[in-house]
C-alpha positions in Angstrom: 104.5 108.7 96.7 107.7 110.2 95.1 108.2 112.4 97.4 108.2 109.6 100.4 110.5 107.8 98.2 112.7 110.7 97.5 112.9 111.7 101.2 114.2 107.8 102.4 116.8 108.3 99.6 118.1 111.5 100.6 117.7 110.2 104.2 120.1 107.5 103.5 122.5 109.5 101.4 122.5 111.9 103.8 123.3 108.9 106.8 126.0 107.1 104.7 127.7 110.7 103.8 127.7 111.3 107.3 128.7 108.3 108.9 131.9 108.2 106.3 132.6 111.9 106.8 133.6 111.0 110.3 132.6 111.6 114.6 131.7 114.9 115.5 128.9 116.0 117.9 127.6 119.4 117.1 129.6 120.9 120.3 132.4 120.3 118.4 131.7 121.2 114.8 134.2 124.0 113.5 133.0 126.7 111.5 133.7 125.0 108.3 131.4 121.9 109.3 128.1 124.2 110.3 129.0 126.6 106.6 128.7 122.9 104.8 126.0 121.8 106.7 123.6 125.0 106.2 124.9 124.6 102.6 123.6 120.3 102.6 120.4 121.6 104.2 119.7 123.9 100.8 121.0 121.3 98.5 119.0 118.8 100.5 115.8 121.0 100.5 115.9 120.7 96.8 116.3 118.1 96.2 113.4 116.7 98.5 111.1 119.2 97.3 111.6 119.3 93.8 109.1 121.4 91.9 105.9 120.9 95.1 106.9 123.5 98.0 102.7 122.7 99.3 102.4 122.3 102.8 101.1 118.6 101.9 103.9 117.2 100.3 106.4 119.1 103.1 104.4 117.3 105.5 104.8 113.9 103.7 108.5 114.4 103.5 108.9 115.1 107.4 106.5 112.2 108.5 108.6 110.2 105.8 111.9 111.0 107.4 110.7 110.8 111.3 109.6 107.1 109.6 112.6 106.0 108.5 114.2 107.2 111.8 112.1 105.5 114.1 112.2 102.8 111.8 116.5 102.9 112.2 116.0 103.1 115.7 114.0 99.5 115.7 116.7 97.7 113.6 119.4 99.0 115.2 118.2 97.6 118.9 117.5 94.1 117.1 120.2 94.0 115.3 124.2 95.1 116.8 125.1 94.5 113.5 123.3 97.4 112.0 123.4 98.8 115.1 127.5 99.0 114.4 127.2 99.6 110.7 125.2 102.8 111.6 126.6 104.3 114.7 130.5 102.8 114.5 132.4 101.6 117.2 134.6 103.2 119.6 138.7 104.2 118.9 140.9 103.7 121.4 143.1 107.3 121.0 145.8 106.6 123.8 146.0 103.5 125.5 147.9 103.0 128.4 149.6 106.5 128.1 151.2 105.7 124.1 149.5 107.2 121.3 147.9 105.7 118.6 148.9 108.1 115.6 147.3 105.9 113.1 143.9 105.9 114.7 144.5 109.4 115.4 145.0 110.2 111.7 142.2 107.8 110.7 139.9 109.6 113.0 140.9 112.9 112.0 141.2 114.2 115.8 144.6 115.7 116.8 146.5 115.9 119.8 145.1 119.0 121.2 141.5 118.0 120.6 142.3 115.5 123.3 144.0 117.8 125.7 141.1 119.9 125.5 138.4 116.9 126.0 141.4 116.0 128.9 140.9 119.9 130.8 137.0 119.6 130.2 136.7 116.5 131.4 139.4 116.1 134.2 140.9 118.9 134.6 144.1 117.4 132.8 147.1 119.7 131.4 149.4 117.5 129.9 149.6 114.2 127.7 151.4 112.3 130.4 149.0 112.5 132.9 146.2 110.2 130.6 146.3 106.9 130.5 143.1 106.2 128.0 141.7 108.4 126.1 138.6 107.0 123.5 136.5 108.2 120.8 133.6 107.3 121.5 130.6 106.1 118.7 128.9 109.6 119.3 132.2 111.9 118.4 132.7 112.9 122.2 136.3 112.0 123.5 136.5 110.1 126.6 139.2 110.8 129.1 140.8 108.0 131.8 143.8 109.3 134.0 146.6 107.7 135.4 
């Protein structure tokens, strides 16, 4: 039972830490983000398993973590407030062609990130061609051209 409690605790610690660290998808990860993820994975493994490296304990932890994830997905469907806390809301980075510097700073996104998304999604090359840029809750940037 201690393993299940550890699993639930670590799950929520990681959920909060990842939520507070900002919104990036795996495709947007930098080398630093990837290295950090590997270190976190190793540290988490040690915290989860403790001294018990048995298959039974590992299986219990896997099932516990999947169970917590499933319960949270149902809670998000049931309560928009819980979904808001767990997933966040979109952030408008450019509105009507005007760059919101405070939103960029708060989201830790720079103009280059927006221009990359503009090139990939819409084939736009310049900032003045963008009417809206929105950092979505999943970490992607949506571009609406002028």
